[in-house]
mmCIF entry with sequence, helices, sheets and N, C-alpha, C, O atoms, coordinates in Angstrom:
data_MODEL
# 
_entry.id   MODEL 
# 
_entity.id                         1 
_entity.type                       polymer 
_entity.pdbx_number_of_molecules   1 
# 
_entity_poly.entity_id                      1 
_entity_poly.type                           'polypeptide(L)' 
_entity_poly.nstd_linkage                   no 
_entity_poly.nstd_monomer                   no 
_entity_poly.pdbx_seq_one_letter_code       MRLAFTRWGLAPAAFWALTPREIAAALGPAPGTAATDRGAFERLMRRFPDPPA 
_entity_poly.pdbx_seq_one_letter_code_can   MRLAFTRWGLAPAAFWALTPREIAAALGPAPGTAATDRGAFERLMRRFPDPPA 
_entity_poly.pdbx_strand_id                 A 
# 
loop_
_entity_poly_seq.entity_id 
_entity_poly_seq.num 
_entity_poly_seq.mon_id 
_entity_poly_seq.hetero 
1 1  MET n 
1 2  ARG n 
1 3  LEU n 
1 4  ALA n 
1 5  PHE n 
1 6  THR n 
1 7  ARG n 
1 8  TRP n 
1 9  GLY n 
1 10 LEU n 
1 11 ALA n 
1 12 PRO n 
1 13 ALA n 
1 14 ALA n 
1 15 PHE n 
1 16 TRP n 
1 17 ALA n 
1 18 LEU n 
1 19 THR n 
1 20 PRO n 
1 21 ARG n 
1 22 GLU n 
1 23 ILE n 
1 24 ALA n 
1 25 ALA n 
1 26 ALA n 
1 27 LEU n 
1 28 GLY n 
1 29 PRO n 
1 30 ALA n 
1 31 PRO n 
1 32 GLY n 
1 33 THR n 
1 34 ALA n 
1 35 ALA n 
1 36 THR n 
1 37 ASP n 
1 38 ARG n 
1 39 GLY n 
1 40 ALA n 
1 41 PHE n 
1 42 GLU n 
1 43 ARG n 
1 44 LEU n 
1 45 MET n 
1 46 ARG n 
1 47 ARG n 
1 48 PHE n 
1 49 PRO n 
1 50 ASP n 
1 51 PRO n 
1 52 PRO n 
1 53 ALA n 
# 
_struct_asym.id          A 
_struct_asym.entity_id   1 
# 
loop_
_struct_conf.conf_type_id 
_struct_conf.id 
_struct_conf.pdbx_PDB_helix_id 
_struct_conf.beg_label_comp_id 
_struct_conf.beg_label_asym_id 
_struct_conf.beg_label_seq_id 
_struct_conf.pdbx_beg_PDB_ins_code 
_struct_conf.end_label_comp_id 
_struct_conf.end_label_asym_id 
_struct_conf.end_label_seq_id 
_struct_conf.pdbx_end_PDB_ins_code 
_struct_conf.beg_auth_comp_id 
_struct_conf.beg_auth_asym_id 
_struct_conf.beg_auth_seq_id 
_struct_conf.end_auth_comp_id 
_struct_conf.end_auth_asym_id 
_struct_conf.end_auth_seq_id 
_struct_conf.pdbx_PDB_helix_class 
_struct_conf.details 
_struct_conf.pdbx_PDB_helix_length 
HELX_P HELX_P1 AA1 ARG A 2  ? THR A 6  ? ARG A 2  THR A 6  1 ? 5  
HELX_P HELX_P2 AA2 PRO A 12 ? ALA A 17 ? PRO A 12 ALA A 17 1 ? 6  
HELX_P HELX_P3 AA3 PRO A 20 ? LEU A 27 ? PRO A 20 LEU A 27 1 ? 8  
HELX_P HELX_P4 AA4 ARG A 38 ? ARG A 47 ? ARG A 38 ARG A 47 1 ? 10 
# 
_struct_conf_type.id          HELX_P 
_struct_conf_type.criteria    ? 
_struct_conf_type.reference   ? 
# 
loop_
_atom_site.group_PDB 
_atom_site.id 
_atom_site.type_symbol 
_atom_site.label_atom_id 
_atom_site.label_alt_id 
_atom_site.label_comp_id 
_atom_site.label_asym_id 
_atom_site.label_entity_id 
_atom_site.label_seq_id 
_atom_site.pdbx_PDB_ins_code 
_atom_site.Cartn_x 
_atom_site.Cartn_y 
_atom_site.Cartn_z 
_atom_site.occupancy 
_atom_site.B_iso_or_equiv 
_atom_site.pdbx_formal_charge 
_atom_site.auth_seq_id 
_atom_site.auth_comp_id 
_atom_site.auth_asym_id 
_atom_site.auth_atom_id 
_atom_site.pdbx_PDB_model_num 
ATOM 1   N N  . MET A 1 1  ? 27.859 -21.275 -53.040 1.00 0.00 ? 1  MET A N  1 
ATOM 2   C CA . MET A 1 1  ? 28.523 -20.724 -54.243 1.00 0.00 ? 1  MET A CA 1 
ATOM 3   C C  . MET A 1 1  ? 30.002 -21.152 -54.239 1.00 0.00 ? 1  MET A C  1 
ATOM 4   O O  . MET A 1 1  ? 30.580 -21.479 -55.275 1.00 0.00 ? 1  MET A O  1 
ATOM 5   N N  . ARG A 1 2  ? 30.576 -21.136 -53.058 1.00 0.00 ? 2  ARG A N  1 
ATOM 6   C CA . ARG A 1 2  ? 32.007 -21.547 -53.050 1.00 0.00 ? 2  ARG A CA 1 
ATOM 7   C C  . ARG A 1 2  ? 32.204 -22.922 -53.628 1.00 0.00 ? 2  ARG A C  1 
ATOM 8   O O  . ARG A 1 2  ? 33.138 -23.145 -54.398 1.00 0.00 ? 2  ARG A O  1 
ATOM 9   N N  . LEU A 1 3  ? 31.362 -23.825 -53.280 1.00 0.00 ? 3  LEU A N  1 
ATOM 10  C CA . LEU A 1 3  ? 31.408 -25.212 -53.799 1.00 0.00 ? 3  LEU A CA 1 
ATOM 11  C C  . LEU A 1 3  ? 31.290 -25.205 -55.350 1.00 0.00 ? 3  LEU A C  1 
ATOM 12  O O  . LEU A 1 3  ? 32.053 -25.862 -56.058 1.00 0.00 ? 3  LEU A O  1 
ATOM 13  N N  . ALA A 1 4  ? 30.349 -24.470 -55.809 1.00 0.00 ? 4  ALA A N  1 
ATOM 14  C CA . ALA A 1 4  ? 30.086 -24.387 -57.275 1.00 0.00 ? 4  ALA A CA 1 
ATOM 15  C C  . ALA A 1 4  ? 31.283 -23.815 -58.011 1.00 0.00 ? 4  ALA A C  1 
ATOM 16  O O  . ALA A 1 4  ? 31.639 -24.303 -59.084 1.00 0.00 ? 4  ALA A O  1 
ATOM 17  N N  . PHE A 1 5  ? 31.895 -22.809 -57.464 1.00 0.00 ? 5  PHE A N  1 
ATOM 18  C CA . PHE A 1 5  ? 33.007 -22.168 -58.163 1.00 0.00 ? 5  PHE A CA 1 
ATOM 19  C C  . PHE A 1 5  ? 34.333 -22.958 -57.958 1.00 0.00 ? 5  PHE A C  1 
ATOM 20  O O  . PHE A 1 5  ? 35.121 -23.063 -58.898 1.00 0.00 ? 5  PHE A O  1 
ATOM 21  N N  . THR A 1 6  ? 34.577 -23.488 -56.803 1.00 0.00 ? 6  THR A N  1 
ATOM 22  C CA . THR A 1 6  ? 35.871 -24.097 -56.544 1.00 0.00 ? 6  THR A CA 1 
ATOM 23  C C  . THR A 1 6  ? 35.876 -25.617 -56.868 1.00 0.00 ? 6  THR A C  1 
ATOM 24  O O  . THR A 1 6  ? 36.823 -26.090 -57.496 1.00 0.00 ? 6  THR A O  1 
ATOM 25  N N  . ARG A 1 7  ? 34.889 -26.355 -56.473 1.00 0.00 ? 7  ARG A N  1 
ATOM 26  C CA . ARG A 1 7  ? 34.879 -27.825 -56.669 1.00 0.00 ? 7  ARG A CA 1 
ATOM 27  C C  . ARG A 1 7  ? 34.230 -28.220 -57.985 1.00 0.00 ? 7  ARG A C  1 
ATOM 28  O O  . ARG A 1 7  ? 34.714 -29.136 -58.650 1.00 0.00 ? 7  ARG A O  1 
ATOM 29  N N  . TRP A 1 8  ? 33.161 -27.564 -58.377 1.00 0.00 ? 8  TRP A N  1 
ATOM 30  C CA . TRP A 1 8  ? 32.433 -27.908 -59.576 1.00 0.00 ? 8  TRP A CA 1 
ATOM 31  C C  . TRP A 1 8  ? 33.014 -27.149 -60.790 1.00 0.00 ? 8  TRP A C  1 
ATOM 32  O O  . TRP A 1 8  ? 32.750 -27.534 -61.929 1.00 0.00 ? 8  TRP A O  1 
ATOM 33  N N  . GLY A 1 9  ? 33.780 -26.107 -60.568 1.00 0.00 ? 9  GLY A N  1 
ATOM 34  C CA . GLY A 1 9  ? 34.372 -25.349 -61.696 1.00 0.00 ? 9  GLY A CA 1 
ATOM 35  C C  . GLY A 1 9  ? 33.430 -24.539 -62.522 1.00 0.00 ? 9  GLY A C  1 
ATOM 36  O O  . GLY A 1 9  ? 33.706 -24.247 -63.686 1.00 0.00 ? 9  GLY A O  1 
ATOM 37  N N  . LEU A 1 10 ? 32.282 -24.158 -61.917 1.00 0.00 ? 10 LEU A N  1 
ATOM 38  C CA . LEU A 1 10 ? 31.314 -23.340 -62.655 1.00 0.00 ? 10 LEU A CA 1 
ATOM 39  C C  . LEU A 1 10 ? 31.683 -21.883 -62.686 1.00 0.00 ? 10 LEU A C  1 
ATOM 40  O O  . LEU A 1 10 ? 32.222 -21.329 -61.728 1.00 0.00 ? 10 LEU A O  1 
ATOM 41  N N  . ALA A 1 11 ? 31.382 -21.281 -63.798 1.00 0.00 ? 11 ALA A N  1 
ATOM 42  C CA . ALA A 1 11 ? 31.491 -19.853 -63.882 1.00 0.00 ? 11 ALA A CA 1 
ATOM 43  C C  . ALA A 1 11 ? 30.355 -19.170 -63.209 1.00 0.00 ? 11 ALA A C  1 
ATOM 44  O O  . ALA A 1 11 ? 29.296 -19.789 -63.111 1.00 0.00 ? 11 ALA A O  1 
ATOM 45  N N  . PRO A 1 12 ? 30.454 -17.963 -62.735 1.00 0.00 ? 12 PRO A N  1 
ATOM 46  C CA . PRO A 1 12 ? 29.251 -17.311 -62.056 1.00 0.00 ? 12 PRO A CA 1 
ATOM 47  C C  . PRO A 1 12 ? 27.984 -17.367 -62.868 1.00 0.00 ? 12 PRO A C  1 
ATOM 48  O O  . PRO A 1 12 ? 26.926 -17.678 -62.320 1.00 0.00 ? 12 PRO A O  1 
ATOM 49  N N  . ALA A 1 13 ? 28.045 -17.081 -64.141 1.00 0.00 ? 13 ALA A N  1 
ATOM 50  C CA . ALA A 1 13 ? 26.881 -17.100 -65.061 1.00 0.00 ? 13 ALA A CA 1 
ATOM 51  C C  . ALA A 1 13 ? 26.219 -18.468 -65.081 1.00 0.00 ? 13 ALA A C  1 
ATOM 52  O O  . ALA A 1 13 ? 24.994 -18.590 -65.064 1.00 0.00 ? 13 ALA A O  1 
ATOM 53  N N  . ALA A 1 14 ? 27.074 -19.508 -65.119 1.00 0.00 ? 14 ALA A N  1 
ATOM 54  C CA . ALA A 1 14 ? 26.522 -20.856 -65.124 1.00 0.00 ? 14 ALA A CA 1 
ATOM 55  C C  . ALA A 1 14 ? 25.844 -21.220 -63.828 1.00 0.00 ? 14 ALA A C  1 
ATOM 56  O O  . ALA A 1 14 ? 24.804 -21.878 -63.805 1.00 0.00 ? 14 ALA A O  1 
ATOM 57  N N  . PHE A 1 15 ? 26.466 -20.772 -62.738 1.00 0.00 ? 15 PHE A N  1 
ATOM 58  C CA . PHE A 1 15 ? 25.819 -21.035 -61.407 1.00 0.00 ? 15 PHE A CA 1 
ATOM 59  C C  . PHE A 1 15 ? 24.490 -20.342 -61.263 1.00 0.00 ? 15 PHE A C  1 
ATOM 60  O O  . PHE A 1 15 ? 23.523 -20.936 -60.785 1.00 0.00 ? 15 PHE A O  1 
ATOM 61  N N  . TRP A 1 16 ? 24.429 -19.103 -61.668 1.00 0.00 ? 16 TRP A N  1 
ATOM 62  C CA . TRP A 1 16 ? 23.133 -18.349 -61.569 1.00 0.00 ? 16 TRP A CA 1 
ATOM 63  C C  . TRP A 1 16 ? 22.102 -18.873 -62.532 1.00 0.00 ? 16 TRP A C  1 
ATOM 64  O O  . TRP A 1 16 ? 20.914 -18.611 -62.341 1.00 0.00 ? 16 TRP A O  1 
ATOM 65  N N  . ALA A 1 17 ? 22.494 -19.604 -63.562 1.00 0.00 ? 17 ALA A N  1 
ATOM 66  C CA . ALA A 1 17 ? 21.544 -20.185 -64.515 1.00 0.00 ? 17 ALA A CA 1 
ATOM 67  C C  . ALA A 1 17 ? 20.943 -21.502 -63.978 1.00 0.00 ? 17 ALA A C  1 
ATOM 68  O O  . ALA A 1 17 ? 19.911 -21.945 -64.483 1.00 0.00 ? 17 ALA A O  1 
ATOM 69  N N  . LEU A 1 18 ? 21.544 -22.111 -63.003 1.00 0.00 ? 18 LEU A N  1 
ATOM 70  C CA . LEU A 1 18 ? 21.062 -23.362 -62.399 1.00 0.00 ? 18 LEU A CA 1 
ATOM 71  C C  . LEU A 1 18 ? 19.675 -23.203 -61.764 1.00 0.00 ? 18 LEU A C  1 
ATOM 72  O O  . LEU A 1 18 ? 19.380 -22.191 -61.128 1.00 0.00 ? 18 LEU A O  1 
ATOM 73  N N  . THR A 1 19 ? 18.833 -24.226 -61.950 1.00 0.00 ? 19 THR A N  1 
ATOM 74  C CA . THR A 1 19 ? 17.571 -24.213 -61.189 1.00 0.00 ? 19 THR A CA 1 
ATOM 75  C C  . THR A 1 19 ? 17.794 -24.851 -59.824 1.00 0.00 ? 19 THR A C  1 
ATOM 76  O O  . THR A 1 19 ? 18.777 -25.558 -59.602 1.00 0.00 ? 19 THR A O  1 
ATOM 77  N N  . PRO A 1 20 ? 16.868 -24.588 -58.922 1.00 0.00 ? 20 PRO A N  1 
ATOM 78  C CA . PRO A 1 20 ? 16.972 -25.213 -57.636 1.00 0.00 ? 20 PRO A CA 1 
ATOM 79  C C  . PRO A 1 20 ? 17.033 -26.746 -57.698 1.00 0.00 ? 20 PRO A C  1 
ATOM 80  O O  . PRO A 1 20 ? 17.740 -27.372 -56.909 1.00 0.00 ? 20 PRO A O  1 
ATOM 81  N N  . ARG A 1 21 ? 16.300 -27.338 -58.628 1.00 0.00 ? 21 ARG A N  1 
ATOM 82  C CA . ARG A 1 21 ? 16.317 -28.795 -58.807 1.00 0.00 ? 21 ARG A CA 1 
ATOM 83  C C  . ARG A 1 21 ? 17.706 -29.251 -59.274 1.00 0.00 ? 21 ARG A C  1 
ATOM 84  O O  . ARG A 1 21 ? 18.186 -30.295 -58.833 1.00 0.00 ? 21 ARG A O  1 
ATOM 85  N N  . GLU A 1 22 ? 18.327 -28.521 -60.118 1.00 0.00 ? 22 GLU A N  1 
ATOM 86  C CA . GLU A 1 22 ? 19.674 -28.886 -60.597 1.00 0.00 ? 22 GLU A CA 1 
ATOM 87  C C  . GLU A 1 22 ? 20.705 -28.797 -59.466 1.00 0.00 ? 22 GLU A C  1 
ATOM 88  O O  . GLU A 1 22 ? 21.597 -29.640 -59.367 1.00 0.00 ? 22 GLU A O  1 
ATOM 89  N N  . ILE A 1 23 ? 20.581 -27.788 -58.627 1.00 0.00 ? 23 ILE A N  1 
ATOM 90  C CA . ILE A 1 23 ? 21.495 -27.661 -57.529 1.00 0.00 ? 23 ILE A CA 1 
ATOM 91  C C  . ILE A 1 23 ? 21.303 -28.810 -56.522 1.00 0.00 ? 23 ILE A C  1 
ATOM 92  O O  . ILE A 1 23 ? 22.272 -29.381 -56.022 1.00 0.00 ? 23 ILE A O  1 
ATOM 93  N N  . ALA A 1 24 ? 20.022 -29.136 -56.235 1.00 0.00 ? 24 ALA A N  1 
ATOM 94  C CA . ALA A 1 24 ? 19.727 -30.210 -55.298 1.00 0.00 ? 24 ALA A CA 1 
ATOM 95  C C  . ALA A 1 24 ? 20.275 -31.537 -55.849 1.00 0.00 ? 24 ALA A C  1 
ATOM 96  O O  . ALA A 1 24 ? 20.803 -32.331 -55.071 1.00 0.00 ? 24 ALA A O  1 
ATOM 97  N N  . ALA A 1 25 ? 20.173 -31.798 -57.113 1.00 0.00 ? 25 ALA A N  1 
ATOM 98  C CA . ALA A 1 25 ? 20.673 -32.998 -57.748 1.00 0.00 ? 25 ALA A CA 1 
ATOM 99  C C  . ALA A 1 25 ? 22.193 -33.072 -57.651 1.00 0.00 ? 25 ALA A C  1 
ATOM 100 O O  . ALA A 1 25 ? 22.767 -34.130 -57.391 1.00 0.00 ? 25 ALA A O  1 
ATOM 101 N N  . ALA A 1 26 ? 22.827 -31.925 -57.866 1.00 0.00 ? 26 ALA A N  1 
ATOM 102 C CA . ALA A 1 26 ? 24.286 -31.870 -57.783 1.00 0.00 ? 26 ALA A CA 1 
ATOM 103 C C  . ALA A 1 26 ? 24.769 -32.114 -56.378 1.00 0.00 ? 26 ALA A C  1 
ATOM 104 O O  . ALA A 1 26 ? 25.834 -32.707 -56.205 1.00 0.00 ? 26 ALA A O  1 
ATOM 105 N N  . LEU A 1 27 ? 24.045 -31.691 -55.367 1.00 0.00 ? 27 LEU A N  1 
ATOM 106 C CA . LEU A 1 27 ? 24.422 -31.797 -53.975 1.00 0.00 ? 27 LEU A CA 1 
ATOM 107 C C  . LEU A 1 27 ? 24.258 -33.265 -53.468 1.00 0.00 ? 27 LEU A C  1 
ATOM 108 O O  . LEU A 1 27 ? 24.879 -33.665 -52.484 1.00 0.00 ? 27 LEU A O  1 
ATOM 109 N N  . GLY A 1 28 ? 23.434 -34.021 -54.147 1.00 0.00 ? 28 GLY A N  1 
ATOM 110 C CA . GLY A 1 28 ? 23.185 -35.395 -53.768 1.00 0.00 ? 28 GLY A CA 1 
ATOM 111 C C  . GLY A 1 28 ? 22.023 -35.504 -52.802 1.00 0.00 ? 28 GLY A C  1 
ATOM 112 O O  . GLY A 1 28 ? 21.369 -34.513 -52.477 1.00 0.00 ? 28 GLY A O  1 
ATOM 113 N N  . PRO A 1 29 ? 21.764 -36.793 -52.322 1.00 0.00 ? 29 PRO A N  1 
ATOM 114 C CA . PRO A 1 29 ? 20.614 -36.937 -51.431 1.00 0.00 ? 29 PRO A CA 1 
ATOM 115 C C  . PRO A 1 29 ? 20.762 -36.244 -50.101 1.00 0.00 ? 29 PRO A C  1 
ATOM 116 O O  . PRO A 1 29 ? 21.882 -36.027 -49.638 1.00 0.00 ? 29 PRO A O  1 
ATOM 117 N N  . ALA A 1 30 ? 19.692 -35.903 -49.498 1.00 0.00 ? 30 ALA A N  1 
ATOM 118 C CA . ALA A 1 30 ? 19.701 -35.231 -48.209 1.00 0.00 ? 30 ALA A CA 1 
ATOM 119 C C  . ALA A 1 30 ? 20.239 -36.259 -47.143 1.00 0.00 ? 30 ALA A C  1 
ATOM 120 O O  . ALA A 1 30 ? 19.992 -37.462 -47.233 1.00 0.00 ? 30 ALA A O  1 
ATOM 121 N N  . PRO A 1 31 ? 20.978 -35.717 -46.145 1.00 0.00 ? 31 PRO A N  1 
ATOM 122 C CA . PRO A 1 31 ? 21.408 -36.645 -45.102 1.00 0.00 ? 31 PRO A CA 1 
ATOM 123 C C  . PRO A 1 31 ? 20.283 -37.406 -44.487 1.00 0.00 ? 31 PRO A C  1 
ATOM 124 O O  . PRO A 1 31 ? 19.213 -36.861 -44.216 1.00 0.00 ? 31 PRO A O  1 
ATOM 125 N N  . GLY A 1 32 ? 20.536 -38.710 -44.260 1.00 0.00 ? 32 GLY A N  1 
ATOM 126 C CA . GLY A 1 32 ? 19.518 -39.564 -43.701 1.00 0.00 ? 32 GLY A CA 1 
ATOM 127 C C  . GLY A 1 32 ? 18.535 -40.151 -44.657 1.00 0.00 ? 32 GLY A C  1 
ATOM 128 O O  . GLY A 1 32 ? 17.666 -40.931 -44.265 1.00 0.00 ? 32 GLY A O  1 
ATOM 129 N N  . THR A 1 33 ? 18.659 -39.782 -45.933 1.00 0.00 ? 33 THR A N  1 
ATOM 130 C CA . THR A 1 33 ? 17.778 -40.343 -46.956 1.00 0.00 ? 33 THR A CA 1 
ATOM 131 C C  . THR A 1 33 ? 18.271 -41.735 -47.317 1.00 0.00 ? 33 THR A C  1 
ATOM 132 O O  . THR A 1 33 ? 19.422 -41.922 -47.713 1.00 0.00 ? 33 THR A O  1 
ATOM 133 N N  . ALA A 1 34 ? 17.375 -42.708 -47.174 1.00 0.00 ? 34 ALA A N  1 
ATOM 134 C CA . ALA A 1 34 ? 17.757 -44.080 -47.454 1.00 0.00 ? 34 ALA A CA 1 
ATOM 135 C C  . ALA A 1 34 ? 17.471 -44.426 -48.919 1.00 0.00 ? 34 ALA A C  1 
ATOM 136 O O  . ALA A 1 34 ? 16.499 -43.946 -49.502 1.00 0.00 ? 34 ALA A O  1 
ATOM 137 N N  . ALA A 1 35 ? 18.339 -45.271 -49.507 1.00 0.00 ? 35 ALA A N  1 
ATOM 138 C CA . ALA A 1 35 ? 18.106 -45.759 -50.844 1.00 0.00 ? 35 ALA A CA 1 
ATOM 139 C C  . ALA A 1 35 ? 16.862 -46.650 -50.846 1.00 0.00 ? 35 ALA A C  1 
ATOM 140 O O  . ALA A 1 35 ? 16.497 -47.235 -49.826 1.00 0.00 ? 35 ALA A O  1 
ATOM 141 N N  . THR A 1 36 ? 16.228 -46.737 -52.001 1.00 0.00 ? 36 THR A N  1 
ATOM 142 C CA . THR A 1 36 ? 15.052 -47.630 -52.143 1.00 0.00 ? 36 THR A CA 1 
ATOM 143 C C  . THR A 1 36 ? 15.543 -49.064 -52.012 1.00 0.00 ? 36 THR A C  1 
ATOM 144 O O  . THR A 1 36 ? 16.497 -49.457 -52.683 1.00 0.00 ? 36 THR A O  1 
ATOM 145 N N  . ASP A 1 37 ? 14.876 -49.872 -51.125 1.00 0.00 ? 37 ASP A N  1 
ATOM 146 C CA . ASP A 1 37 ? 15.215 -51.258 -51.086 1.00 0.00 ? 37 ASP A CA 1 
ATOM 147 C C  . ASP A 1 37 ? 14.631 -52.081 -52.169 1.00 0.00 ? 37 ASP A C  1 
ATOM 148 O O  . ASP A 1 37 ? 13.739 -51.618 -52.878 1.00 0.00 ? 37 ASP A O  1 
ATOM 149 N N  . ARG A 1 38 ? 15.105 -53.315 -52.335 1.00 0.00 ? 38 ARG A N  1 
ATOM 150 C CA . ARG A 1 38 ? 14.678 -54.115 -53.419 1.00 0.00 ? 38 ARG A CA 1 
ATOM 151 C C  . ARG A 1 38 ? 13.179 -54.413 -53.414 1.00 0.00 ? 38 ARG A C  1 
ATOM 152 O O  . ARG A 1 38 ? 12.578 -54.435 -54.489 1.00 0.00 ? 38 ARG A O  1 
ATOM 153 N N  . GLY A 1 39 ? 12.562 -54.636 -52.298 1.00 0.00 ? 39 GLY A N  1 
ATOM 154 C CA . GLY A 1 39 ? 11.103 -54.883 -52.272 1.00 0.00 ? 39 GLY A CA 1 
ATOM 155 C C  . GLY A 1 39 ? 10.348 -53.691 -52.718 1.00 0.00 ? 39 GLY A C  1 
ATOM 156 O O  . GLY A 1 39 ? 9.393  -53.830 -53.483 1.00 0.00 ? 39 GLY A O  1 
ATOM 157 N N  . ALA A 1 40 ? 10.717 -52.522 -52.286 1.00 0.00 ? 40 ALA A N  1 
ATOM 158 C CA . ALA A 1 40 ? 10.020 -51.258 -52.677 1.00 0.00 ? 40 ALA A CA 1 
ATOM 159 C C  . ALA A 1 40 ? 10.253 -51.051 -54.199 1.00 0.00 ? 40 ALA A C  1 
ATOM 160 O O  . ALA A 1 40 ? 9.344  -50.620 -54.909 1.00 0.00 ? 40 ALA A O  1 
ATOM 161 N N  . PHE A 1 41 ? 11.418 -51.346 -54.669 1.00 0.00 ? 41 PHE A N  1 
ATOM 162 C CA . PHE A 1 41 ? 11.658 -51.208 -56.131 1.00 0.00 ? 41 PHE A CA 1 
ATOM 163 C C  . PHE A 1 41 ? 10.769 -52.144 -56.928 1.00 0.00 ? 41 PHE A C  1 
ATOM 164 O O  . PHE A 1 41 ? 10.141 -51.731 -57.903 1.00 0.00 ? 41 PHE A O  1 
ATOM 165 N N  . GLU A 1 42 ? 10.712 -53.410 -56.514 1.00 0.00 ? 42 GLU A N  1 
ATOM 166 C CA . GLU A 1 42 ? 9.846  -54.360 -57.193 1.00 0.00 ? 42 GLU A CA 1 
ATOM 167 C C  . GLU A 1 42 ? 8.373  -53.980 -57.171 1.00 0.00 ? 42 GLU A C  1 
ATOM 168 O O  . GLU A 1 42 ? 7.653  -54.210 -58.143 1.00 0.00 ? 42 GLU A O  1 
ATOM 169 N N  . ARG A 1 43 ? 7.923  -53.395 -56.059 1.00 0.00 ? 43 ARG A N  1 
ATOM 170 C CA . ARG A 1 43 ? 6.511  -52.934 -55.973 1.00 0.00 ? 43 ARG A CA 1 
ATOM 171 C C  . ARG A 1 43 ? 6.286  -51.807 -57.015 1.00 0.00 ? 43 ARG A C  1 
ATOM 172 O O  . ARG A 1 43 ? 5.257  -51.775 -57.691 1.00 0.00 ? 43 ARG A O  1 
ATOM 173 N N  . LEU A 1 44 ? 7.252  -50.901 -57.128 1.00 0.00 ? 44 LEU A N  1 
ATOM 174 C CA . LEU A 1 44 ? 7.180  -49.816 -58.119 1.00 0.00 ? 44 LEU A CA 1 
ATOM 175 C C  . LEU A 1 44 ? 7.116  -50.375 -59.523 1.00 0.00 ? 44 LEU A C  1 
ATOM 176 O O  . LEU A 1 44 ? 6.337  -49.899 -60.349 1.00 0.00 ? 44 LEU A O  1 
ATOM 177 N N  . MET A 1 45 ? 7.941  -51.397 -59.805 1.00 0.00 ? 45 MET A N  1 
ATOM 178 C CA . MET A 1 45 ? 7.972  -51.939 -61.146 1.00 0.00 ? 45 MET A CA 1 
ATOM 179 C C  . MET A 1 45 ? 6.654  -52.569 -61.518 1.00 0.00 ? 45 MET A C  1 
ATOM 180 O O  . MET A 1 45 ? 6.190  -52.429 -62.650 1.00 0.00 ? 45 MET A O  1 
ATOM 181 N N  . ARG A 1 46 ? 6.019  -53.296 -60.529 1.00 0.00 ? 46 ARG A N  1 
ATOM 182 C CA . ARG A 1 46 ? 4.710  -53.898 -60.768 1.00 0.00 ? 46 ARG A CA 1 
ATOM 183 C C  . ARG A 1 46 ? 3.625  -52.769 -60.930 1.00 0.00 ? 46 ARG A C  1 
ATOM 184 O O  . ARG A 1 46 ? 2.728  -52.902 -61.763 1.00 0.00 ? 46 ARG A O  1 
ATOM 185 N N  . ARG A 1 47 ? 3.709  -51.729 -60.179 1.00 0.00 ? 47 ARG A N  1 
ATOM 186 C CA . ARG A 1 47 ? 2.686  -50.663 -60.240 1.00 0.00 ? 47 ARG A CA 1 
ATOM 187 C C  . ARG A 1 47 ? 2.862  -49.814 -61.534 1.00 0.00 ? 47 ARG A C  1 
ATOM 188 O O  . ARG A 1 47 ? 1.874  -49.374 -62.122 1.00 0.00 ? 47 ARG A O  1 
ATOM 189 N N  . PHE A 1 48 ? 4.069  -49.598 -61.949 1.00 0.00 ? 48 PHE A N  1 
ATOM 190 C CA . PHE A 1 48 ? 4.388  -48.828 -63.121 1.00 0.00 ? 48 PHE A CA 1 
ATOM 191 C C  . PHE A 1 48 ? 5.242  -49.563 -64.170 1.00 0.00 ? 48 PHE A C  1 
ATOM 192 O O  . PHE A 1 48 ? 6.384  -49.183 -64.425 1.00 0.00 ? 48 PHE A O  1 
ATOM 193 N N  . PRO A 1 49 ? 4.674  -50.614 -64.769 1.00 0.00 ? 49 PRO A N  1 
ATOM 194 C CA . PRO A 1 49 ? 5.449  -51.427 -65.775 1.00 0.00 ? 49 PRO A CA 1 
ATOM 195 C C  . PRO A 1 49 ? 5.825  -50.621 -66.996 1.00 0.00 ? 49 PRO A C  1 
ATOM 196 O O  . PRO A 1 49 ? 5.117  -49.705 -67.413 1.00 0.00 ? 49 PRO A O  1 
ATOM 197 N N  . ASP A 1 50 ? 6.962  -50.990 -67.554 1.00 0.00 ? 50 ASP A N  1 
ATOM 198 C CA . ASP A 1 50 ? 7.306  -50.399 -68.857 1.00 0.00 ? 50 ASP A CA 1 
ATOM 199 C C  . ASP A 1 50 ? 6.375  -50.891 -69.962 1.00 0.00 ? 50 ASP A C  1 
ATOM 200 O O  . ASP A 1 50 ? 5.993  -52.061 -69.979 1.00 0.00 ? 50 ASP A O  1 
ATOM 201 N N  . PRO A 1 51 ? 6.008  -49.996 -70.890 1.00 0.00 ? 51 PRO A N  1 
ATOM 202 C CA . PRO A 1 51 ? 5.143  -50.450 -71.969 1.00 0.00 ? 51 PRO A CA 1 
ATOM 203 C C  . PRO A 1 51 ? 5.848  -51.462 -72.824 1.00 0.00 ? 51 PRO A C  1 
ATOM 204 O O  . PRO A 1 51 ? 7.074  -51.430 -72.927 1.00 0.00 ? 51 PRO A O  1 
ATOM 205 N N  . PRO A 1 52 ? 5.092  -52.391 -73.461 1.00 0.00 ? 52 PRO A N  1 
ATOM 206 C CA . PRO A 1 52 ? 5.802  -53.351 -74.333 1.00 0.00 ? 52 PRO A CA 1 
ATOM 207 C C  . PRO A 1 52 ? 6.525  -52.620 -75.513 1.00 0.00 ? 52 PRO A C  1 
ATOM 208 O O  . PRO A 1 52 ? 6.095  -51.569 -75.987 1.00 0.00 ? 52 PRO A O  1 
ATOM 209 N N  . ALA A 1 53 ? 7.593  -53.219 -75.930 1.00 0.00 ? 53 ALA A N  1 
ATOM 210 C CA . ALA A 1 53 ? 8.396  -52.606 -76.997 1.00 0.00 ? 53 ALA A CA 1 
ATOM 211 C C  . ALA A 1 53 ? 7.795  -52.865 -78.372 1.00 0.00 ? 53 ALA A C  1 
ATOM 212 O O  . ALA A 1 53 ? 8.344  -52.420 -79.380 1.00 0.00 ? 53 ALA A O  1 
# 
C-alpha cells in the first residue's frame, strides 16, 4: 500500500478498487522471469497467426 500511495500517487479508494491482476501488472514481472526469446516468439506467431485484414 505504501508503494501505491507514495510512488504511484493513488488515493485509497483507487487502490482498493484495483484487481489483483492490475496490481501484479503494475509491479512488473516476477524476479527471475525471463523475457520471451525470438525463437519462442516466432513459434507463437506461427501457432496463433493474425487473421487477414
